[in-house]
C-alpha positions as CSV (number, residue, x, y, z in Angstrom):
1,X,62.0,55.9,-13.8
2,X,63.0,59.5,-14.0
3,X,60.4,62.3,-13.8
4,X,61.5,63.9,-17.1
5,X,60.6,60.8,-19.1
6,X,57.1,60.4,-17.8
7,X,55.5,63.4,-19.6
8,X,56.3,61.8,-23.0
9,X,54.1,58.8,-22.1
10,X,51.4,61.0,-20.5
11,X,51.3,63.0,-23.7
12,X,51.0,59.7,-25.6
13,X,48.0,58.8,-23.5
14,X,46.3,62.2,-23.9
15,X,47.0,62.4,-27.7
16,X,45.9,58.8,-28.1
17,X,42.6,59.7,-26.5
18,X,42.4,62.8,-28.7
19,X,42.9,60.6,-31.8
20,X,40.1,58.3,-30.6
21,X,37.8,61.3,-30.2
22,X,38.9,62.6,-33.6
23,X,38.2,59.3,-35.4
24,X,34.8,58.6,-33.7
25,X,33.8,62.3,-34.2
26,X,34.7,62.1,-37.9
27,X,32.8,58.8,-38.3
28,X,29.7,60.2,-36.6
29,X,29.8,63.6,-38.4
30,X,30.1,61.8,-41.7
31,X,26.8,59.9,-40.9
32,X,28.7,56.7,-40.5
33,X,29.5,56.8,-44.3
34,X,33.0,55.2,-44.2
35,X,34.8,53.1,-41.7
36,X,38.0,54.8,-42.8
37,X,37.0,57.8,-40.7
38,X,37.8,55.6,-37.7
39,X,41.5,55.2,-38.7
40,X,42.6,57.9,-36.2
41,X,40.7,56.1,-33.5
42,X,42.6,52.8,-34.2
43,X,45.9,54.7,-34.1
44,X,44.8,56.4,-30.9
45,X,43.9,53.2,-29.1
46,X,47.4,51.8,-29.9
47,X,49.2,55.0,-28.9
48,X,47.3,55.3,-25.6
49,X,48.1,51.6,-24.8
50,X,51.8,52.2,-25.5
51,X,51.6,55.4,-23.4
52,X,50.2,53.4,-20.4
53,X,52.9,50.7,-20.9
54,X,55.6,53.4,-21.0
55,X,54.3,55.0,-17.8
56,X,53.9,51.8,-15.8
57,X,56.7,49.6,-17.0
58,X,60.1,51.3,-16.8
59,X,61.7,48.3,-18.4
60,X,59.5,48.7,-21.5
61,X,59.8,52.4,-21.9
62,X,62.1,52.4,-24.9
63,X,60.0,49.8,-26.7
64,X,56.8,51.8,-26.0
65,X,58.5,55.0,-27.2
66,X,59.6,53.3,-30.5
67,X,56.1,51.9,-31.0
68,X,54.6,55.4,-30.5
69,X,57.2,56.8,-32.9
70,X,56.4,54.2,-35.5
71,X,52.7,54.8,-35.3
72,X,53.3,58.6,-35.5
73,X,55.4,58.2,-38.7
74,X,52.8,55.9,-40.2
75,X,50.0,58.4,-39.3
76,X,51.9,61.3,-40.9
77,X,52.7,59.3,-44.0
78,X,49.2,57.9,-44.3
79,X,47.6,61.3,-44.0
80,X,49.8,63.2,-46.4
81,X,47.6,62.3,-49.4
82,X,45.1,64.8,-47.9
83,X,47.5,67.8,-48.0
84,X,46.3,69.1,-51.4
85,X,42.7,69.1,-50.0
86,X,44.0,70.9,-46.8
87,X,45.6,73.6,-48.9
88,X,42.4,73.9,-51.0
89,X,40.3,74.2,-47.9
90,X,42.6,76.8,-46.4
91,X,42.5,78.9,-49.6
92,X,38.7,78.8,-49.6
93,X,38.3,76.2,-52.4
94,X,35.7,73.4,-52.2
95,X,36.8,69.9,-51.3
96,X,35.1,66.6,-51.6
97,X,34.9,66.0,-47.9
98,X,35.5,68.7,-45.4
99,X,35.3,66.3,-42.5
100,X,37.9,63.9,-44.0
101,X,40.2,66.9,-44.8
102,X,40.1,68.3,-41.3
103,X,40.5,64.8,-39.8
104,X,43.6,64.1,-41.9
105,X,45.1,67.5,-41.1
106,X,44.5,67.0,-37.4
107,X,46.0,63.5,-37.6
108,X,49.2,65.0,-39.2
109,X,49.5,67.6,-36.4
110,X,48.9,65.2,-33.6
111,X,51.3,62.6,-35.0
112,X,54.0,65.2,-35.5
113,X,53.7,66.3,-31.9
114,X,54.0,62.6,-30.9
115,X,57.0,62.2,-33.0
116,X,58.7,65.2,-31.4
117,X,57.9,63.8,-28.0
118,X,59.4,60.4,-28.9
119,X,62.6,62.1,-30.3
120,X,62.9,64.1,-27.1
121,X,62.5,60.9,-25.1
122,X,65.2,59.1,-27.1
123,X,67.6,62.0,-26.9
124,X,67.1,62.1,-23.1
125,X,67.6,58.4,-22.6
126,X,70.7,58.4,-24.8
127,X,72.4,61.2,-22.9
128,X,71.6,59.6,-19.5
129,X,72.7,56.1,-20.5
130,X,75.7,57.0,-22.6
131,X,78.0,59.5,-20.9
């Protein structure tokens, strides 16, 4: 395992835990109104597990990275329906659920960061394995 590849998986673990905190926080702040507030937490658990796999099992790094990338893409795509509410919130307009809007916005940002980390990992592994 090369040192430069390890930070991508550490970032996966950290951001996975952040997604868990985001989901649980949104669920609690919404007075346990909707289980859908926990969606970031479900994603976060999977991302963190894949991050641990990538850090511990060098033979599974590529698979773990692709799994994180897939979850990141799904997280971004699944949260895009909240973009109009995010724009409304940023311009000072009222939205139906401020908590849901902020949660979806944070999910998009975290998943985009994960996606960039995965793309960087893939680029690094391709340049080191294919001269």
